[in-house]
C-alpha positions as CSV (number, residue, x, y, z in Angstrom):
1,X,0.1,-1.9,1.2
2,X,-0.9,0.9,3.5
3,X,0.5,3.0,6.4
4,X,-0.5,3.2,10.0
5,X,0.6,6.1,12.3
6,X,1.0,5.0,16.0
7,X,1.3,7.3,19.0
8,X,3.8,5.4,21.2
9,X,6.2,6.4,23.9
10,X,8.2,3.1,23.9
11,X,7.8,1.7,20.4
12,X,5.9,-1.3,21.8
13,X,2.6,0.0,23.1
14,X,-0.1,2.4,21.9
15,X,0.0,4.7,24.9
16,X,-0.1,8.3,23.9
17,X,-2.9,10.8,23.4
18,X,-3.2,12.2,19.8
19,X,-3.0,15.8,20.9
20,X,0.0,15.1,23.2
21,X,2.1,13.0,20.8
22,X,5.6,14.4,20.2
23,X,6.0,12.1,17.2
24,X,4.3,9.2,15.4
25,X,5.9,5.9,14.5
26,X,4.8,5.1,10.9
27,X,4.4,1.4,10.0
28,X,4.0,0.1,6.5
29,X,1.6,-2.9,6.4
30,X,1.8,-5.3,3.5
31,X,-1.2,-7.0,2.0
32,X,-0.4,-10.2,3.9
33,X,-0.5,-8.4,7.2
34,X,3.2,-8.3,7.8
35,X,4.5,-4.9,8.9
36,X,7.6,-2.9,9.6
37,X,8.5,0.4,11.1
38,X,9.4,2.7,8.3
39,X,9.6,6.2,9.8
40,X,9.5,8.3,13.0
41,X,7.6,11.5,12.1
42,X,7.6,14.6,14.3
43,X,4.1,15.4,15.3
44,X,2.5,18.7,14.7
45,X,1.0,19.7,18.0
46,X,-2.8,19.4,17.7
47,X,-3.5,21.0,21.2
48,X,-1.7,23.8,23.0
49,X,-4.0,24.3,25.9
50,X,-7.0,24.9,23.6
51,X,-7.4,22.8,20.5
52,X,-7.8,25.2,17.6
53,X,-9.1,24.3,14.2
54,X,-5.9,25.5,12.4
55,X,-3.6,23.4,14.6
56,X,-5.9,20.4,14.2
57,X,-5.8,20.8,10.4
58,X,-2.0,21.0,10.4
59,X,-1.7,17.9,12.5
60,X,-4.0,16.0,10.1
61,X,-2.0,17.4,7.1
62,X,1.1,15.9,8.6
63,X,-0.4,12.5,8.5
64,X,-2.1,12.8,5.0
65,X,-0.3,9.7,3.6
66,X,-1.5,7.3,6.3
67,X,-4.8,5.4,6.3
68,X,-5.1,4.7,10.1
69,X,-4.0,6.4,13.3
70,X,-3.7,4.4,16.5
71,X,-3.7,6.4,19.7
72,X,-4.5,5.9,23.4
73,X,-7.0,8.8,23.3
74,X,-8.4,11.1,20.7
75,X,-11.1,13.7,20.8
76,X,-14.1,13.9,18.5
77,X,-12.8,17.0,16.6
78,X,-9.6,15.3,15.8
79,X,-11.5,12.2,14.6
80,X,-13.6,14.3,12.3
81,X,-10.6,16.3,11.0
82,X,-8.7,13.1,10.2
83,X,-11.8,11.5,8.7
84,X,-12.2,14.4,6.2
85,X,-8.8,13.4,4.9
86,X,-9.8,9.7,4.6
87,X,-7.9,8.7,7.8
88,X,-9.5,6.4,10.3
89,X,-8.5,6.9,13.9
90,X,-8.8,4.3,16.6
91,X,-8.2,4.8,20.3
92,X,-6.8,1.7,21.9
93,X,-4.4,0.8,24.6
94,X,-2.6,-2.4,23.7
95,X,0.7,-3.5,22.1
96,X,1.5,-2.0,18.7
97,X,1.6,-5.5,17.1
98,X,-1.8,-6.5,18.4
99,X,-3.3,-3.2,17.3
100,X,-1.9,-3.4,13.8
101,X,-3.0,-7.0,13.5
102,X,-6.6,-5.9,14.5
103,X,-6.5,-3.1,11.9
104,X,-5.5,-5.6,9.3
105,X,-8.3,-8.0,10.2
106,X,-10.7,-5.0,10.2
107,X,-9.5,-3.9,6.8
108,X,-9.7,-7.4,5.4
109,X,-13.2,-7.9,6.5
110,X,-14.5,-4.4,5.4
111,X,-12.7,-4.2,2.1
112,X,-15.0,-4.5,-0.9
113,X,-14.7,-7.9,-2.6
114,X,-13.8,-7.9,-6.3
115,X,-16.0,-10.3,-8.2
116,X,-14.8,-11.2,-11.6
117,X,-17.3,-12.2,-14.2
118,X,-16.5,-14.1,-17.3
119,X,-18.6,-14.1,-20.4
120,X,-19.0,-17.2,-22.4
C-alpha cells in the first residue's frame, strides 16, 4: 500500500501546477492497483512570486507520507526537494485514474523482485 498526492481542480484530472495547488487529493493505492481517495490536504504554497528554498521545503514536508506526486507542471527545484524526501514527482496531464494506473504499472515493473532460495 502506498499514497499518491494529486494536484487536481476537479477531482477527475491532473491539471494543476505543483506551486499553484491550493490542495492535494491523497489517494491510497493497494498492492493490487485498486485505489481510493482518502484525504484532501491543504497545500503549503511552494511559490509566492519567487520560489524560495524554505517554502519549497515546507511544501515537501507537507507531503512527507506520500511516495508519488502527480501534477500538471513542476519545476526542477521542486522535483529535487521532493526527491530528497524519497518522493517521486511526475508531471502529466491526464485523468487521475489513468495517471494512478500508470504509476502502479511503473512501480510494479521497477520494484525489486524478491527471490526466495531454499536449501536442501
